[in-house]
C-alpha positions in Angstrom: -1.3 -28.3 -8.2 2.3 -27.2 -8.9 4.8 -28.2 -6.3 5.4 -25.4 -3.8 2.3 -23.5 -5.0 0.5 -21.4 -2.4 -3.1 -22.5 -2.8 -6.0 -20.2 -2.2 -9.7 -21.1 -2.2 -11.2 -19.6 -5.4 -14.9 -18.9 -4.9 -15.3 -18.0 -8.6 -14.4 -21.6 -9.6 -16.2 -23.4 -6.7 -19.5 -25.1 -6.6 -22.5 -23.3 -5.1 -22.3 -25.6 -2.1 -18.6 -24.8 -1.5 -19.3 -21.0 -2.0 -22.0 -21.1 0.6 -19.7 -23.0 3.0 -17.0 -20.4 2.3 -19.4 -17.5 3.0 -20.3 -19.0 6.4 -16.6 -19.5 7.1 -15.9 -15.8 6.3 -18.7 -14.7 8.5 -16.7 -15.9 11.6 -13.1 -15.7 10.3 -11.0 -12.9 11.8 -7.4 -12.4 10.6 -6.7 -10.0 13.4 -7.2 -12.9 15.9 -4.5 -14.8 14.1 -1.9 -12.0 13.8 0.8 -14.0 15.7 0.5 -17.0 13.3 0.3 -14.7 10.2 3.4 -12.8 11.2 5.3 -16.0 11.7 4.1 -17.4 8.4 5.0 -14.3 6.4 8.5 -14.3 7.9 9.3 -17.9 7.5 7.4 -19.0 4.4 8.6 -16.8 1.5 6.2 -18.4 -1.0 3.3 -17.2 1.1 4.8 -13.7 1.4 5.3 -13.5 -2.3 1.8 -14.6 -3.0 0.5 -12.1 -0.5 2.5 -9.3 -2.1 1.1 -10.2 -5.5 -2.5 -10.5 -4.5 -3.0 -7.7 -1.9 -4.5 -5.2 -2.4 -4.7 -5.4 -6.3 -6.8 -8.6 -6.3 -8.3 -8.9 -2.8 -8.0 -7.5 0.7 -5.7 -9.0 3.3 -8.7 -10.3 5.2 -9.9 -12.1 2.0 -6.4 -13.5 1.3 -6.1 -15.1 4.8 -9.7 -16.4 4.8 -9.1 -18.1 1.4 -5.8 -19.5 2.6 -7.1 -20.9 5.9 -10.3 -22.2 4.3 -8.3 -24.1 1.7 -5.9 -25.5 4.2 -8.6 -26.6 6.6 -10.7 -28.3 4.0 -8.0 -30.0 2.0 -4.8 -30.4 4.0 -3.5 -33.2 1.9 -3.3 -31.0 -1.2 -1.2 -28.2 0.3 2.5 -27.8 0.4 4.4 -29.2 3.3 6.4 -27.0 5.7 5.4 -24.2 8.0 2.4 -23.2 5.8 0.9 -26.7 6.4 0.6 -25.8 10.1 -2.3 -23.6 9.2 -4.4 -26.8 8.8 -3.8 -27.9 12.4 -6.2 -27.1 15.2 -3.4 -25.8 17.4 -2.6 -23.1 14.9 -6.1 -21.4 14.9 -7.1 -22.1 18.5 -4.0 -21.4 20.4 -3.7 -17.6 19.9 -2.3 -15.9 21.8 -0.7 -18.3 24.2 0.7 -21.0 21.8 2.2 -19.3 18.8 3.4 -21.2 15.7 7.0 -22.3 16.3 9.4 -21.4 13.5 12.0 -23.9 12.2 15.2 -23.7 14.3 13.5 -21.7 17.1 12.3 -23.0 20.5 8.7 -22.2 21.6 10.2 -19.9 24.2 12.3 -17.8 21.8 9.5 -17.7 19.2 7.1 -16.4 21.9 9.7 -13.7 22.8 10.0 -12.7 19.2 6.2 -12.2 18.8 6.0 -10.3 22.0 8.6 -7.9 20.6 6.5 -7.3 17.5 3.3 -6.6 19.5 5.0 -4.6 22.2 6.8 -2.3 19.8 4.7 -2.0 16.6 1.3 -2.5 18.1 2.0 0.0 20.9 3.0 2.5 18.3 -0.2 1.9 16.4 -2.2 2.4 19.6 -0.5 5.7 20.2 -1.1 7.0 16.7 -4.6 5.8 16.6 -5.3 7.6 19.9 -3.8 10.8 18.4 -6.3 10.6 15.6 -9.3 10.0 17.8 -8.2 12.9 20.1 -8.4 15.3 17.2 -11.9 14.3 16.1 -11.3 11.0 14.3 -13.8 8.1 14.2 -13.3 6.4 17.6 -15.1 3.3 16.3 -12.4 2.7 13.5 -9.5 0.5 14.5 -7.2 2.6 12.3 -4.7 5.5 12.1 -6.4 8.5 10.7 -6.1 12.3 10.3 -3.9 13.6 13.2 -2.4 10.1 13.6 -0.2 11.0 10.6 1.0 14.2 12.2 2.2 12.3 15.3 3.7 9.6 13.2 5.7 12.1 11.1 6.9 13.9 14.2 8.2 10.6 15.7 9.9 9.7 12.4 11.4 13.2 12.3 10.2 13.9 8.8 8.0 16.6 7.4 4.3 15.6 7.0 4.7 16.4 3.2 7.7 14.2 2.8 7.0 11.6 0.1 7.9 8.9 2.6 4.5 9.6 4.3 2.9 8.2 1.1 5.5 5.5 0.5 4.7 3.9 3.9 0.9 3.4 3.2 1.8 2.0 -0.2 4.3 -0.5 1.3 1.7 -1.5 3.9 -0.9 -2.2 1.2 -3.4 0.3 2.6 -6.8 0.1 1.0 -8.6 3.1 2.5 -8.1 6.8 2.0 -5.7 8.3 4.6 -6.2 5.4 6.9 -3.9 2.6 8.1 -5.8 -0.2 9.8 -4.4 -2.3 12.6 -4.2 -5.3 10.3 -2.4 -3.4 7.6 0.1 -1.9 10.1 0.9 -5.1 12.0 1.1 -7.5 9.1 2.8 -5.0 6.8 5.7 -4.3 9.1 6.0 -8.0 9.9 6.2 -8.7 6.1 8.9 -6.0 5.7 10.8 -7.3 8.7 10.6 -4.1 10.8 9.8 -4.5 14.5 10.5 -1.1 16.1 10.4 2.6 15.4 14.2 2.7 15.3 14.3 0.0 12.7 11.7 1.9 10.7 13.8 5.1 10.9 16.8 3.2 9.6 14.8 1.7 6.8 13.4 5.0 5.5 16.1 5.7 2.9 15.7 2.3 1.4 11.9 2.5 1.4 12.0 5.9 -0.3 14.6 4.9 -2.9 12.7 1.7 -3.8 9.6 3.3 -5.2 10.1 7.1 -5.2 13.8 7.6 -5.6 15.5 8.8 -8.8 16.7 5.2 -9.5 13.3 3.6 -9.0 12.1 1.7 -12.0 9.3 3.1 -14.1 7.1 0.2 -13.1 7.7 0.6 -9.4 7.1 4.4 -9.5 4.0 4.0 -11.6 2.4 1.5 -9.2 3.2 3.9 -6.3 2.0 7.0 -8.2 -1.4 5.4 -9.1 -1.8 4.1 -5.5 -1.4 7.7 -4.2 -4.4 8.9 -6.3 -6.6 6.4 -4.5 -5.0 7.0 -1.1 -5.3 10.8 -1.0 -8.7 11.4 -2.6 -12.0 11.7 -0.8 -13.4 8.2 -0.7 -16.9 9.6 -1.5 -15.6 11.1 -4.7 -14.4 9.5 -7.9 -12.1 12.4 -8.8 -9.4 14.2 -7.0 -9.8 17.9 -6.0 -7.6 19.9 -8.4 -5.8 21.8 -5.5 -5.1 18.6 -3.7 -3.8 17.1 -6.9 -1.5 20.0 -7.4 -0.2 19.7 -3.8 0.4 16.0 -4.3 2.2 16.4 -7.6 4.6 18.8 -5.9 5.4 16.0 -3.4 5.7 13.3 -6.0 7.3 14.9 -9.0 9.7 17.7 -8.2 12.7 15.8 -9.5 10.9 14.1 -12.3 9.5 17.0 -14.4 11.2 20.3 -15.0 7.9 21.9 -16.1 6.1 20.9 -13.0 5.6 24.5 -11.8 4.1 25.4 -15.2 1.8 22.4 -15.1 0.6 23.3 -11.6 0.0 26.9 -12.7 -2.0 25.6 -15.6 -4.2 23.4 -13.4 -4.7 26.2 -10.8 -5.4 29.0 -13.2 -6.9 27.5 -16.4 -8.2 24.0 -15.8 -9.6 24.4 -12.2 -11.5 21.1 -12.4 -11.3 17.9 -10.5 -8.7 15.4 -11.8 -10.0 12.0 -13.0 -8.1 8.8 -12.5 -7.3 8.6 -16.2 -6.0 12.1 -16.3 -3.8 11.4 -13.2 -2.3 8.3 -14.7 -1.9 9.7 -18.2 0.0 12.7 -16.9 2.7 10.4 -15.7 2.9 8.8 -19.1 3.0 12.2 -20.7 6.0 13.5 -18.7 7.9 10.3 -19.4 7.2 10.1 -23.1 6.9 13.7 -24.3 10.0 15.9 -24.4 9.8 19.3 -22.6 9.9 21.1 -26.0 6.8 19.1 -27.1 8.5 18.3 -30.4 7.2 14.7 -30.3 3.8 15.5 -29.0 1.0 14.3 -31.4 -2.1 16.5 -31.1 -4.0 13.7 -32.9 -2.8 11.1 -30.5 -4.7 9.4 -27.7 -3.8 11.9 -25.0 -6.6 13.4 -22.9 -7.8 16.8 -23.9 -6.2 18.1 -20.7 -2.8 17.4 -22.3 -3.7 19.2 -25.5 -4.7 22.2 -23.4 -1.5 22.2 -21.4 0.7 22.0 -24.5 -1.1 25.1 -25.9 -0.8 26.9 -22.6 2.9 26.1 -22.3 3.7 27.3 -25.8 1.7 30.5 -25.2 3.6 31.1 -22.0 6.8 31.4 -23.9 8.8 29.1 -21.6 12.4 30.2 -21.6 14.6 27.9 -23.6 17.1 27.6 -20.7 14.3 26.1 -18.6 13.4 23.6 -21.3 17.0 22.7 -21.8 17.3 21.5 -18.2 14.2 19.2 -18.5 
């Protein structure tokens, strides 16, 4: 292995015997029971944090990531990098939660324990409050997650509008994998990874979080990843497509500063198209507004654009959009 590489067990490259052993390991593994250790590792070992950021959720869930990491460390401790990450292989790391947390370099056990209690007492208490708000308004009480009305309470405490784009940026930064839900694991590990330990710290970080992926200066790659995440996060998990009215409402949150013909586009979707939006149409629309000029002079009707884009261009031209509007696009 490459020096300093964060090694994960790879079931797809393992023998049948090793895969069977890993399956048995996963059946009893619980990342939530190791939150203290995981929080310390993410903060102190940047190589693990970077690998986590790369893999979750695009390649695997957070639970799968930690199961693969721990399994690899416990089976082959000699092959793993030295340092804090190697402590995962020790019996004390997995069996001592919550009374004997991993001690970070340069910190005494007493001060490290105090740091972890701050994370749990601030961010986990917030999670419990938001979770309870969701359950009180009819949410699934068996789900260990923020849902439905949880986001109303969360927005109120952040002092932002529920339709503020930051309410979508946050789940994106926490690597949420379910529609309109934030699980306890995603909440606790996400904020630990981002170095935020209280509501006040979160409020102070909102401008930076917003600017990083949704601001005018955000890179095309950063915004595209966020934009495509939003499709998965807001749609009904039982459906493959996004209800057209919900798509319109979401575009109005995401794109008001990015497309001068947004109102016309939304009018077209609501009055002419009136069909659910597919994932391909959603992603291609972003490419459309970044490539095609608002006069449509460089639009190729014989290109690879979805038919939806052809129909919109015809609709826009027939609508006789004032040149002054186009000029500001």
